[in-house]
N, CA, C, O and the ligand as a Tripos MOL2 file, in Angstrom:
@<TRIPOS>MOLECULE
protein
  297   295    75     0     0
PROTEIN
NO_CHARGES

@<TRIPOS>ATOM
      1 N         239.5560   85.2480   69.0980 N.3       1 MET1
      2 CA        240.3520   86.0140   70.0670 C.3       1 MET1
      3 C         240.6080   87.4110   69.5390 C.2       1 MET1
      4 O         241.0510   87.5650   68.4010 O.2       1 MET1
      5 N         240.3410   88.4240   70.3310 N.am      2 PHE2
      6 CA        240.5280   89.7980   69.9190 C.3       2 PHE2
      7 C         241.4970   90.5040   70.8580 C.2       2 PHE2
      8 O         241.4650   90.3200   72.0750 O.2       2 PHE2
      9 N         242.3480   91.3050   70.2630 N.am      3 THR3
     10 CA        243.3450   92.0410   71.0220 C.3       3 THR3
     11 C         243.2570   93.5110   70.6510 C.2       3 THR3
     12 O         243.1320   93.8470   69.4730 O.2       3 THR3
     13 N         243.3190   94.3780   71.6300 N.am      4 SER4
     14 CA        243.2740   95.8050   71.3530 C.3       4 SER4
     15 C         244.6420   96.3180   70.9350 C.2       4 SER4
     16 O         245.6350   96.1220   71.6360 O.2       4 SER4
     17 N         244.6820   96.9790   69.7810 N.am      5 ALA5
     18 CA        245.9500   97.4910   69.2650 C.3       5 ALA5
     19 C         246.4960   98.6000   70.1530 C.2       5 ALA5
     20 O         247.6980   98.6620   70.4080 O.2       5 ALA5
     21 N         245.6210   99.4650   70.6180 N.am      6 ARG6
     22 CA        246.0950  100.5970   71.4070 C.3       6 ARG6
     23 C         246.6920  100.1390   72.7320 C.2       6 ARG6
     24 O         247.6340  100.7420   73.2450 O.2       6 ARG6
     25 N         246.1300   99.0660   73.2750 N.am      7 ASP7
     26 CA        246.6750   98.5420   74.5300 C.3       7 ASP7
     27 C         248.1090   98.0730   74.3470 C.2       7 ASP7
     28 O         248.8800   98.0470   75.3060 O.2       7 ASP7
     29 N         248.4680   97.7080   73.1450 N.am      8 LEU8
     30 CA        249.8150   97.2130   72.8810 C.3       8 LEU8
     31 C         250.7890   98.3340   72.5230 C.2       8 LEU8
     32 O         251.9770   98.0790   72.3250 O.2       8 LEU8
     33 N         250.3020   99.5590   72.4400 N.am      9 GLY9
     34 CA        251.1890  100.6960   72.2650 C.3       9 GLY9
     35 C         251.5150  101.0590   70.8280 C.2       9 GLY9
     36 O         252.5130  101.7370   70.5810 O.2       9 GLY9
     37 N         250.7050  100.6290   69.8770 N.am     10 TYR10
     38 CA        250.9890  100.9630   68.4890 C.3      10 TYR10
     39 C         250.4580  102.3590   68.1520 C.2      10 TYR10
     40 O         249.5140  102.8490   68.7720 O.2      10 TYR10
     41 N         251.0860  102.9830   67.1600 N.am     11 THR11
     42 CA        250.7050  104.3470   66.8090 C.3      11 THR11
     43 C         249.9830  104.4210   65.4720 C.2      11 THR11
     44 O         249.4260  105.4690   65.1440 O.2      11 THR11
     45 N         249.9740  103.3560   64.6960 N.am     12 SER12
     46 CA        249.2290  103.3560   63.4410 C.3      12 SER12
     47 C         248.7520  101.9510   63.1320 C.2      12 SER12
     48 O         249.3310  100.9640   63.5850 O.2      12 SER12
     49 N         247.6870  101.8820   62.3540 N.am     13 VAL13
     50 CA        247.1460  100.5740   61.9820 C.3      13 VAL13
     51 C         248.1640   99.7970   61.1590 C.2      13 VAL13
     52 O         248.3210   98.5860   61.3170 O.2      13 VAL13
     53 N         248.8540  100.5190   60.2760 N.am     14 GLU14
     54 CA        249.8300   99.8570   59.4260 C.3      14 GLU14
     55 C         250.9430   99.2310   60.2590 C.2      14 GLU14
     56 O         251.3640   98.1010   60.0100 O.2      14 GLU14
     57 N         251.4130   99.9840   61.2530 N.am     15 GLU15
     58 CA        252.4570   99.4460   62.1320 C.3      15 GLU15
     59 C         251.9430   98.2350   62.8930 C.2      15 GLU15
     60 O         252.6380   97.2280   63.0300 O.2      15 GLU15
     61 N         250.7360   98.3450   63.3780 N.am     16 PHE16
     62 CA        250.1360   97.2510   64.1290 C.3      16 PHE16
     63 C         250.0740   95.9790   63.2810 C.2      16 PHE16
     64 O         250.4760   94.9090   63.7370 O.2      16 PHE16
     65 N         249.5780   96.0920   62.0670 N.am     17 LYS17
     66 CA        249.4430   94.9170   61.2000 C.3      17 LYS17
     67 C         250.8130   94.3380   60.8530 C.2      17 LYS17
     68 O         251.0170   93.1240   60.8810 O.2      17 LYS17
     69 N         251.7410   95.2280   60.5270 N.am     18 GLU18
     70 CA        253.0730   94.7920   60.1280 C.3      18 GLU18
     71 C         253.7820   94.0620   61.2730 C.2      18 GLU18
     72 O         254.3270   92.9730   61.0970 O.2      18 GLU18
     73 N         253.7580   94.6920   62.4470 N.am     19 GLN19
     74 CA        254.4550   94.1120   63.5900 C.3      19 GLN19
     75 C         253.7980   92.8140   64.0400 C.2      19 GLN19
     76 O         254.4760   91.8600   64.4210 O.2      19 GLN19
     77 N         252.4790   92.7910   63.9910 N.am     20 THR20
     78 CA        251.7720   91.5900   64.4230 C.3      20 THR20
     79 C         252.0520   90.4270   63.4750 C.2      20 THR20
     80 O         252.3060   89.3070   63.9170 O.2      20 THR20
     81 N         252.0050   90.6930   62.1970 N.am     21 ALA21
     82 CA        252.2850   89.6480   61.2170 C.3      21 ALA21
     83 C         253.7180   89.1430   61.3820 C.2      21 ALA21
     84 O         253.9900   87.9500   61.2460 O.2      21 ALA21
     85 N         254.6260   90.0720   61.6770 N.am     22 ARG22
     86 CA        256.0240   89.6840   61.8500 C.3      22 ARG22
     87 C         256.2040   88.7770   63.0700 C.2      22 ARG22
     88 O         256.9960   87.8350   63.0480 O.2      22 ARG22
     89 N         255.4660   89.0740   64.1150 N.am     23 LYS23
     90 CA        255.6040   88.2950   65.3560 C.3      23 LYS23
     91 C         255.2130   86.8350   65.1790 C.2      23 LYS23
     92 O         255.7900   85.9570   65.8220 O.2      23 LYS23
     93 N         254.2510   86.5700   64.3260 N.am     24 VAL24
     94 CA        253.7800   85.1930   64.1680 C.3      24 VAL24
     95 C         254.2900   84.5570   62.8810 C.2      24 VAL24
     96 O         253.9140   83.4350   62.5440 O.2      24 VAL24
     97 N         255.1450   85.2790   62.1650 N.am     25 ARG25
     98 CA        255.5800   84.8060   60.8480 C.3      25 ARG25
     99 C         256.2400   83.4290   60.9260 C.2      25 ARG25
    100 O         256.0020   82.5710   60.0770 O.2      25 ARG25
    101 N         257.0590   83.2290   61.9370 N.am     26 ASP26
    102 CA        257.8000   81.9720   62.0440 C.3      26 ASP26
    103 C         257.1580   80.9830   63.0060 C.2      26 ASP26
    104 O         257.7230   79.9300   63.3000 O.2      26 ASP26
    105 N         255.9940   81.3250   63.4820 N.am     27 LEU27
    106 CA        255.3310   80.4840   64.4720 C.3      27 LEU27
    107 C         254.6520   79.2890   63.8060 C.2      27 LEU27
    108 O         253.9560   79.4300   62.8000 O.2      27 LEU27
    109 N         254.8720   78.1080   64.3920 N.am     28 ARG28
    110 CA        254.1990   76.9050   63.9070 C.3      28 ARG28
    111 C         253.7130   76.1200   65.1160 C.2      28 ARG28
    112 O         254.3290   76.1490   66.1810 O.2      28 ARG28
    113 N         252.6100   75.4230   64.9390 N.am     29 CYS29
    114 CA        252.1120   74.5590   65.9930 C.3      29 CYS29
    115 C         253.1180   73.4340   66.2380 C.2      29 CYS29
    116 O         253.5610   72.7850   65.2900 O.2      29 CYS29
    117 N         253.4860   73.1970   67.5140 N.am     30 PRO30
    118 CA        254.4400   72.1280   67.7950 C.3      30 PRO30
    119 C         253.8860   70.7370   67.4750 C.2      30 PRO30
    120 O         254.6550   69.7970   67.2750 O.2      30 PRO30
    121 N         252.5890   70.6050   67.4270 N.am     31 GLU31
    122 CA        251.9970   69.2920   67.1460 C.3      31 GLU31
    123 C         251.6790   69.1000   65.6760 C.2      31 GLU31
    124 O         251.9510   68.0440   65.1050 O.2      31 GLU31
    125 N         251.0980   70.1280   65.0630 N.am     32 HIS32
    126 CA        250.5820   69.9550   63.6990 C.3      32 HIS32
    127 C         251.3920   70.6730   62.6340 C.2      32 HIS32
    128 O         251.1210   70.5410   61.4410 O.2      32 HIS32
    129 N         252.3800   71.4300   63.0690 N.am     33 ARG33
    130 CA        253.2480   72.1430   62.1170 C.3      33 ARG33
    131 C         252.4820   73.1120   61.2300 C.2      33 ARG33
    132 O         252.8570   73.3390   60.0800 O.2      33 ARG33
    133 N         251.4220   73.6750   61.7590 N.am     34 GLN34
    134 CA        250.6210   74.6140   60.9830 C.3      34 GLN34
    135 C         250.8840   76.0340   61.4740 C.2      34 GLN34
    136 O         251.0730   76.2460   62.6720 O.2      34 GLN34
    137 N         250.8970   77.0050   60.5700 N.am     35 PRO35
    138 CA        250.9920   78.4040   60.9940 C.3      35 PRO35
    139 C         249.6180   78.9230   61.4160 C.2      35 PRO35
    140 O         248.5950   78.4100   60.9630 O.2      35 PRO35
    141 N         249.5940   79.9410   62.2840 N.am     36 PRO36
    142 CA        248.3130   80.5710   62.6170 C.3      36 PRO36
    143 C         247.8540   81.4670   61.4840 C.2      36 PRO36
    144 O         248.6690   81.9550   60.7010 O.2      36 PRO36
    145 N         246.5660   81.6820   61.3940 N.am     37 ARG37
    146 CA        246.0240   82.5960   60.3880 C.3      37 ARG37
    147 C         245.4550   83.8220   61.0950 C.2      37 ARG37
    148 O         244.6920   83.7040   62.0540 O.2      37 ARG37
    149 N         245.8380   84.9940   60.6080 N.am     38 LEU38
    150 CA        245.3700   86.2430   61.1990 C.3      38 LEU38
    151 C         244.4640   86.9720   60.2300 C.2      38 LEU38
    152 O         244.6940   86.9900   59.0210 O.2      38 LEU38
    153 N         243.4330   87.5700   60.7880 N.am     39 ARG39
    154 CA        242.5830   88.4470   59.9790 C.3      39 ARG39
    155 C         242.3930   89.7400   60.7710 C.2      39 ARG39
    156 O         242.0550   89.7090   61.9550 O.2      39 ARG39
    157 N         242.6110   90.8640   60.1140 N.am     40 PHE40
    158 CA        242.4880   92.1540   60.7850 C.3      40 PHE40
    159 C         241.1440   92.7800   60.4660 C.2      40 PHE40
    160 O         240.6740   92.7530   59.3290 O.2      40 PHE40
    161 N         240.5400   93.3450   61.4990 N.am     41 HIS41
    162 CA        239.2720   94.0460   61.3400 C.3      41 HIS41
    163 C         239.4480   95.4890   61.7970 C.2      41 HIS41
    164 O         240.1690   95.7630   62.7560 O.2      41 HIS41
    165 N         238.7840   96.4060   61.1010 N.am     42 GLY42
    166 CA        238.8190   97.8050   61.5170 C.3      42 GLY42
    167 C         239.8390   98.5970   60.7220 C.2      42 GLY42
    168 O         240.7800   98.0350   60.1610 O.2      42 GLY42
    169 N         239.6430   99.9060   60.6790 N.am     43 VAL43
    170 CA        240.4870  100.7650   59.8680 C.3      43 VAL43
    171 C         241.2890  101.7640   60.6930 C.2      43 VAL43
    172 O         242.1740  102.4330   60.1600 O.2      43 VAL43
    173 N         240.9950  101.8740   61.9750 N.am     44 SER44
    174 CA        241.7570  102.7790   62.8240 C.3      44 SER44
    175 C         242.2270  102.0190   64.0550 C.2      44 SER44
    176 O         241.7090  100.9500   64.3780 O.2      44 SER44
    177 N         243.2210  102.5910   64.7400 N.am     45 LEU45
    178 CA        243.7250  101.9440   65.9480 C.3      45 LEU45
    179 C         242.6280  101.8080   66.9930 C.2      45 LEU45
    180 O         242.6660  100.9110   67.8350 O.2      45 LEU45
    181 N         241.6610  102.6990   66.9310 N.am     46 ARG46
    182 CA        240.5920  102.6700   67.9140 C.3      46 ARG46
    183 C         239.7530  101.4060   67.7930 C.2      46 ARG46
    184 O         239.2680  100.8720   68.7910 O.2      46 ARG46
    185 N         239.5870  100.9310   66.5590 N.am     47 ASP47
    186 CA        238.6650   99.7950   66.4010 C.3      47 ASP47
    187 C         239.2960   98.5900   65.7160 C.2      47 ASP47
    188 O         238.6050   97.6110   65.4330 O.2      47 ASP47
    189 N         240.6010   98.6470   65.4450 N.am     48 VAL48
    190 CA        241.2120   97.4990   64.7930 C.3      48 VAL48
    191 C         241.3050   96.3340   65.7760 C.2      48 VAL48
    192 O         241.5340   96.5270   66.9700 O.2      48 VAL48
    193 N         241.1260   95.1400   65.2590 N.am     49 SER49
    194 CA        241.2460   93.9590   66.0960 C.3      49 SER49
    195 C         241.7280   92.7970   65.2410 C.2      49 SER49
    196 O         241.6750   92.8280   64.0110 O.2      49 SER49
    197 N         242.1990   91.7740   65.9400 N.am     50 ILE50
    198 CA        242.7010   90.5950   65.2570 C.3      50 ILE50
    199 C         241.7420   89.4470   65.4750 C.2      50 ILE50
    200 O         241.2780   89.2020   66.5890 O.2      50 ILE50
    201 N         241.4570   88.7510   64.3980 N.am     51 GLN51
    202 CA        240.7710   87.4780   64.5440 C.3      51 GLN51
    203 C         241.7710   86.4020   64.1700 C.2      51 GLN51
    204 O         242.3200   86.4030   63.0690 O.2      51 GLN51
    205 N         242.0020   85.4890   65.0940 N.am     52 MET52
    206 CA        243.0320   84.4800   64.8950 C.3      52 MET52
    207 C         242.4020   83.1080   64.7880 C.2      52 MET52
    208 O         241.4780   82.7690   65.5280 O.2      52 MET52
    209 N         242.9170   82.3240   63.8520 N.am     53 SER53
    210 CA        242.4480   80.9510   63.7550 C.3      53 SER53
    211 C         243.6530   80.0460   63.5390 C.2      53 SER53
    212 O         244.6980   80.4810   63.0550 O.2      53 SER53
    213 N         243.4880   78.7880   63.9060 N.am     54 GLY54
    214 CA        244.5860   77.8550   63.7680 C.3      54 GLY54
    215 C         244.1000   76.4340   63.9640 C.2      54 GLY54
    216 O         242.9110   76.1930   64.1710 O.2      54 GLY54
    217 N         245.0260   75.5030   63.8970 N.am     55 CYS55
    218 CA        244.6730   74.0880   63.9180 C.3      55 CYS55
    219 C         244.1530   73.6310   65.2710 C.2      55 CYS55
    220 O         243.3440   72.7060   65.3430 O.2      55 CYS55
    221 N         244.6150   74.2780   66.3630 N.am     56 CYS56
    222 CA        244.1840   73.8340   67.6780 C.3      56 CYS56
    223 C         244.4140   74.9390   68.7130 C.2      56 CYS56
    224 O         245.0090   75.9740   68.4130 O.2      56 CYS56
    225 N         243.9410   74.7060   69.9130 N.am     57 GLY57
    226 CA        244.0360   75.7070   70.9660 C.3      57 GLY57
    227 C         245.4620   76.0120   71.3690 C.2      57 GLY57
    228 O         245.7670   77.1320   71.7800 O.2      57 GLY57
    229 N         246.3300   75.0400   71.2580 N.am     58 LYS58
    230 CA        247.7270   75.2460   71.6190 C.3      58 LYS58
    231 C         248.3720   76.2990   70.7150 C.2      58 LYS58
    232 O         249.1020   77.1730   71.1830 O.2      58 LYS58
    233 N         248.0940   76.2030   69.4360 N.am     59 LEU59
    234 CA        248.6420   77.1720   68.4930 C.3      59 LEU59
    235 C         248.0730   78.5620   68.7560 C.2      59 LEU59
    236 O         248.8040   79.5510   68.7150 O.2      59 LEU59
    237 N         246.7970   78.6370   69.0190 N.am     60 ILE60
    238 CA        246.1750   79.9310   69.3160 C.3      60 ILE60
    239 C         246.8350   80.5500   70.5460 C.2      60 ILE60
    240 O         247.1100   81.7500   70.5670 O.2      60 ILE60
    241 N         247.0870   79.7390   71.5630 N.am     61 ALA61
    242 CA        247.7210   80.2470   72.7830 C.3      61 ALA61
    243 C         249.1320   80.7540   72.4950 C.2      61 ALA61
    244 O         249.5260   81.8130   72.9840 O.2      61 ALA61
    245 N         249.8820   80.0070   71.7120 N.am     62 LEU62
    246 CA        251.2400   80.4280   71.3530 C.3      62 LEU62
    247 C         251.2130   81.7290   70.5640 C.2      62 LEU62
    248 O         252.0320   82.6190   70.7930 O.2      62 LEU62
    249 N         250.2760   81.8360   69.6440 N.am     63 ALA63
    250 CA        250.1800   83.0360   68.8230 C.3      63 ALA63
    251 C         249.7840   84.2360   69.6800 C.2      63 ALA63
    252 O         250.3000   85.3380   69.4940 O.2      63 ALA63
    253 N         248.8820   84.0190   70.6010 N.am     64 ASN64
    254 CA        248.4930   85.0970   71.5100 C.3      64 ASN64
    255 C         249.6740   85.5780   72.3290 C.2      64 ASN64
    256 O         249.8570   86.7820   72.5100 O.2      64 ASN64
    257 N         250.4680   84.6580   72.8200 N.am     65 GLN65
    258 CA        251.6610   85.0240   73.5860 C.3      65 GLN65
    259 C         252.6160   85.8390   72.7320 C.2      65 GLN65
    260 O         253.1500   86.8540   73.1800 O.2      65 GLN65
    261 N         252.8260   85.3960   71.5110 N.am     66 ALA66
    262 CA        253.7580   86.0790   70.6170 C.3      66 ALA66
    263 C         253.2910   87.4930   70.3190 C.2      66 ALA66
    264 O         254.0930   88.4260   70.2840 O.2      66 ALA66
    265 N         252.0000   87.6480   70.1050 N.am     67 ILE67
    266 CA        251.4600   88.9560   69.7540 C.3      67 ILE67
    267 C         251.4250   89.8950   70.9650 C.2      67 ILE67
    268 O         251.6620   91.0960   70.8400 O.2      67 ILE67
    269 N         251.1300   89.3390   72.1160 N.am     68 ALA68
    270 CA        251.0360   90.1840   73.3190 C.3      68 ALA68
    271 C         252.4070   90.6510   73.7830 C.2      68 ALA68
    272 O         252.5130   91.6630   74.4770 O.2      68 ALA68
    273 N         253.4620   89.9250   73.4070 N.am     69 GLY69
    274 CA        254.7970   90.3190   73.8180 C.3      69 GLY69
    275 C         255.2590   91.5580   73.0840 C.2      69 GLY69
    276 O         254.8630   91.7960   71.9430 O.2      69 GLY69
    277 N         256.0910   92.3430   73.7310 N.am     70 ARG70
    278 CA        256.6350   93.5440   73.1010 C.3      70 ARG70
    279 C         257.6310   93.1720   72.0320 C.2      70 ARG70
    280 O         258.4190   92.2410   72.2010 O.2      70 ARG70
    281 N         257.5980   93.8930   70.9370 N.am     71 SER71
    282 CA        258.6160   93.6640   69.9190 C.3      71 SER71
    283 C         259.9460   94.2030   70.4410 C.2      71 SER71
    284 O         259.9520   95.1570   71.2190 O.2      71 SER71
    285 N         261.0700   93.6150   70.0330 N.am     72 PRO72
    286 CA        262.3880   93.9270   70.6100 C.3      72 PRO72
    287 C         262.7780   95.3910   70.4880 C.2      72 PRO72
    288 O         263.4670   95.9140   71.3640 O.2      72 PRO72
    289 N         262.3550   96.0670   69.4240 N.am     73 GLN73
    290 CA        262.8350   97.4280   69.1950 C.3      73 GLN73
    291 C         262.0290   98.4910   69.9110 C.2      73 GLN73
    292 O         262.3450   99.6750   69.7910 O.2      73 GLN73
    293 N         261.0010   98.1130   70.6510 N.am     74 THR74
    294 CA        260.2110   99.1340   71.3460 C.3      74 THR74
    295 C         260.4110   99.0440   72.8460 C.2      74 THR74
    296 O         259.8240   99.8260   73.5950 O.2      74 THR74
    297 ZN        247.8690   72.3750   66.3210 Zn       75 ZN75
@<TRIPOS>BOND
     1     1     2 1
     2     2     3 1
     3     3     4 2
     4     3     5 am
     5     5     6 1
     6     6     7 1
     7     7     8 2
     8     7     9 am
     9     9    10 1
    10    10    11 1
    11    11    12 2
    12    11    13 am
    13    13    14 1
    14    14    15 1
    15    15    16 2
    16    15    17 am
    17    17    18 1
    18    18    19 1
    19    19    20 2
    20    19    21 am
    21    21    22 1
    22    22    23 1
    23    23    24 2
    24    23    25 am
    25    25    26 1
    26    26    27 1
    27    27    28 2
    28    27    29 am
    29    29    30 1
    30    30    31 1
    31    31    32 2
    32    31    33 am
    33    33    34 1
    34    34    35 1
    35    35    36 2
    36    35    37 am
    37    37    38 1
    38    38    39 1
    39    39    40 2
    40    39    41 am
    41    41    42 1
    42    42    43 1
    43    43    44 2
    44    43    45 am
    45    45    46 1
    46    46    47 1
    47    47    48 2
    48    47    49 am
    49    49    50 1
    50    50    51 1
    51    51    52 2
    52    51    53 am
    53    53    54 1
    54    54    55 1
    55    55    56 2
    56    55    57 am
    57    57    58 1
    58    58    59 1
    59    59    60 2
    60    59    61 am
    61    61    62 1
    62    62    63 1
    63    63    64 2
    64    63    65 am
    65    65    66 1
    66    66    67 1
    67    67    68 2
    68    67    69 am
    69    69    70 1
    70    70    71 1
    71    71    72 2
    72    71    73 am
    73    73    74 1
    74    74    75 1
    75    75    76 2
    76    75    77 am
    77    77    78 1
    78    78    79 1
    79    79    80 2
    80    79    81 am
    81    81    82 1
    82    82    83 1
    83    83    84 2
    84    83    85 am
    85    85    86 1
    86    86    87 1
    87    87    88 2
    88    87    89 am
    89    89    90 1
    90    90    91 1
    91    91    92 2
    92    91    93 am
    93    93    94 1
    94    94    95 1
    95    95    96 2
    96    95    97 am
    97    97    98 1
    98    98    99 1
    99    99   100 2
   100    99   101 am
   101   101   102 1
   102   102   103 1
   103   103   104 2
   104   103   105 am
   105   105   106 1
   106   106   107 1
   107   107   108 2
   108   107   109 am
   109   109   110 1
   110   110   111 1
   111   111   112 2
   112   111   113 am
   113   113   114 1
   114   114   115 1
   115   115   116 2
   116   115   117 am
   117   117   118 1
   118   118   119 1
   119   119   120 2
   120   119   121 am
   121   121   122 1
   122   122   123 1
   123   123   124 2
   124   123   125 am
   125   125   126 1
   126   126   127 1
   127   127   128 2
   128   127   129 am
   129   129   130 1
   130   130   131 1
   131   131   132 2
   132   131   133 am
   133   133   134 1
   134   134   135 1
   135   135   136 2
   136   135   137 am
   137   137   138 1
   138   138   139 1
   139   139   140 2
   140   139   141 am
   141   141   142 1
   142   142   143 1
   143   143   144 2
   144   143   145 am
   145   145   146 1
   146   146   147 1
   147   147   148 2
   148   147   149 am
   149   149   150 1
   150   150   151 1
   151   151   152 2
   152   151   153 am
   153   153   154 1
   154   154   155 1
   155   155   156 2
   156   155   157 am
   157   157   158 1
   158   158   159 1
   159   159   160 2
   160   159   161 am
   161   161   162 1
   162   162   163 1
   163   163   164 2
   164   163   165 am
   165   165   166 1
   166   166   167 1
   167   167   168 2
   168   167   169 am
   169   169   170 1
   170   170   171 1
   171   171   172 2
   172   171   173 am
   173   173   174 1
   174   174   175 1
   175   175   176 2
   176   175   177 am
   177   177   178 1
   178   178   179 1
   179   179   180 2
   180   179   181 am
   181   181   182 1
   182   182   183 1
   183   183   184 2
   184   183   185 am
   185   185   186 1
   186   186   187 1
   187   187   188 2
   188   187   189 am
   189   189   190 1
   190   190   191 1
   191   191   192 2
   192   191   193 am
   193   193   194 1
   194   194   195 1
   195   195   196 2
   196   195   197 am
   197   197   198 1
   198   198   199 1
   199   199   200 2
   200   199   201 am
   201   201   202 1
   202   202   203 1
   203   203   204 2
   204   203   205 am
   205   205   206 1
   206   206   207 1
   207   207   208 2
   208   207   209 am
   209   209   210 1
   210   210   211 1
   211   211   212 2
   212   211   213 am
   213   213   214 1
   214   214   215 1
   215   215   216 2
   216   215   217 am
   217   217   218 1
   218   218   219 1
   219   219   220 2
   220   219   221 am
   221   221   222 1
   222   222   223 1
   223   223   224 2
   224   223   225 am
   225   225   226 1
   226   226   227 1
   227   227   228 2
   228   227   229 am
   229   229   230 1
   230   230   231 1
   231   231   232 2
   232   231   233 am
   233   233   234 1
   234   234   235 1
   235   235   236 2
   236   235   237 am
   237   237   238 1
   238   238   239 1
   239   239   240 2
   240   239   241 am
   241   241   242 1
   242   242   243 1
   243   243   244 2
   244   243   245 am
   245   245   246 1
   246   246   247 1
   247   247   248 2
   248   247   249 am
   249   249   250 1
   250   250   251 1
   251   251   252 2
   252   251   253 am
   253   253   254 1
   254   254   255 1
   255   255   256 2
   256   255   257 am
   257   257   258 1
   258   258   259 1
   259   259   260 2
   260   259   261 am
   261   261   262 1
   262   262   263 1
   263   263   264 2
   264   263   265 am
   265   265   266 1
   266   266   267 1
   267   267   268 2
   268   267   269 am
   269   269   270 1
   270   270   271 1
   271   271   272 2
   272   271   273 am
   273   273   274 1
   274   274   275 1
   275   275   276 2
   276   275   277 am
   277   277   278 1
   278   278   279 1
   279   279   280 2
   280   279   281 am
   281   281   282 1
   282   282   283 1
   283   283   284 2
   284   283   285 am
   285   285   286 1
   286   286   287 1
   287   287   288 2
   288   287   289 am
   289   289   290 1
   290   290   291 1
   291   291   292 2
   292   291   293 am
   293   293   294 1
   294   294   295 1
   295   295   296 2
@<TRIPOS>SUBSTRUCTURE
     1 MET1         2 RESIDUE 1 A MET
     2 PHE2         6 RESIDUE 1 A PHE
     3 THR3        10 RESIDUE 1 A THR
     4 SER4        14 RESIDUE 1 A SER
     5 ALA5        18 RESIDUE 1 A ALA
     6 ARG6        22 RESIDUE 1 A ARG
     7 ASP7        26 RESIDUE 1 A ASP
     8 LEU8        30 RESIDUE 1 A LEU
     9 GLY9        34 RESIDUE 1 A GLY
    10 TYR10       38 RESIDUE 1 A TYR
    11 THR11       42 RESIDUE 1 A THR
    12 SER12       46 RESIDUE 1 A SER
    13 VAL13       50 RESIDUE 1 A VAL
    14 GLU14       54 RESIDUE 1 A GLU
    15 GLU15       58 RESIDUE 1 A GLU
    16 PHE16       62 RESIDUE 1 A PHE
    17 LYS17       66 RESIDUE 1 A LYS
    18 GLU18       70 RESIDUE 1 A GLU
    19 GLN19       74 RESIDUE 1 A GLN
    20 THR20       78 RESIDUE 1 A THR
    21 ALA21       82 RESIDUE 1 A ALA
    22 ARG22       86 RESIDUE 1 A ARG
    23 LYS23       90 RESIDUE 1 A LYS
    24 VAL24       94 RESIDUE 1 A VAL
    25 ARG25       98 RESIDUE 1 A ARG
    26 ASP26      102 RESIDUE 1 A ASP
    27 LEU27      106 RESIDUE 1 A LEU
    28 ARG28      110 RESIDUE 1 A ARG
    29 CYS29      114 RESIDUE 1 A CYS
    30 PRO30      118 RESIDUE 1 A PRO
    31 GLU31      122 RESIDUE 1 A GLU
    32 HIS32      126 RESIDUE 1 A HIS
    33 ARG33      130 RESIDUE 1 A ARG
    34 GLN34      134 RESIDUE 1 A GLN
    35 PRO35      138 RESIDUE 1 A PRO
    36 PRO36      142 RESIDUE 1 A PRO
    37 ARG37      146 RESIDUE 1 A ARG
    38 LEU38      150 RESIDUE 1 A LEU
    39 ARG39      154 RESIDUE 1 A ARG
    40 PHE40      158 RESIDUE 1 A PHE
    41 HIS41      162 RESIDUE 1 A HIS
    42 GLY42      166 RESIDUE 1 A GLY
    43 VAL43      170 RESIDUE 1 A VAL
    44 SER44      174 RESIDUE 1 A SER
    45 LEU45      178 RESIDUE 1 A LEU
    46 ARG46      182 RESIDUE 1 A ARG
    47 ASP47      186 RESIDUE 1 A ASP
    48 VAL48      190 RESIDUE 1 A VAL
    49 SER49      194 RESIDUE 1 A SER
    50 ILE50      198 RESIDUE 1 A ILE
    51 GLN51      202 RESIDUE 1 A GLN
    52 MET52      206 RESIDUE 1 A MET
    53 SER53      210 RESIDUE 1 A SER
    54 GLY54      214 RESIDUE 1 A GLY
    55 CYS55      218 RESIDUE 1 A CYS
    56 CYS56      222 RESIDUE 1 A CYS
    57 GLY57      226 RESIDUE 1 A GLY
    58 LYS58      230 RESIDUE 1 A LYS
    59 LEU59      234 RESIDUE 1 A LEU
    60 ILE60      238 RESIDUE 1 A ILE
    61 ALA61      242 RESIDUE 1 A ALA
    62 LEU62      246 RESIDUE 1 A LEU
    63 ALA63      250 RESIDUE 1 A ALA
    64 ASN64      254 RESIDUE 1 A ASN
    65 GLN65      258 RESIDUE 1 A GLN
    66 ALA66      262 RESIDUE 1 A ALA
    67 ILE67      266 RESIDUE 1 A ILE
    68 ALA68      270 RESIDUE 1 A ALA
    69 GLY69      274 RESIDUE 1 A GLY
    70 ARG70      278 RESIDUE 1 A ARG
    71 SER71      282 RESIDUE 1 A SER
    72 PRO72      286 RESIDUE 1 A PRO
    73 GLN73      290 RESIDUE 1 A GLN
    74 THR74      294 RESIDUE 1 A THR
    75 ZN75       297 GROUP 0 **** ****
């Protein structure tokens, strides 16, 4: 699953990675109690993307929801 950083309104790659990691930090699969794993690709906001993996599709869906949501302070 890939998500565009610029579409989410971030202004730097560092902010994007930090905020994204924070959003899923406490997330666990309701069935397997596993956290999602994130891998970032790209060095600029133009081409950075997330590769997400997890124990099952339910966790991936939850993580996608968490990441797509706006962080409270923005
Ligand atoms: Zn699971």
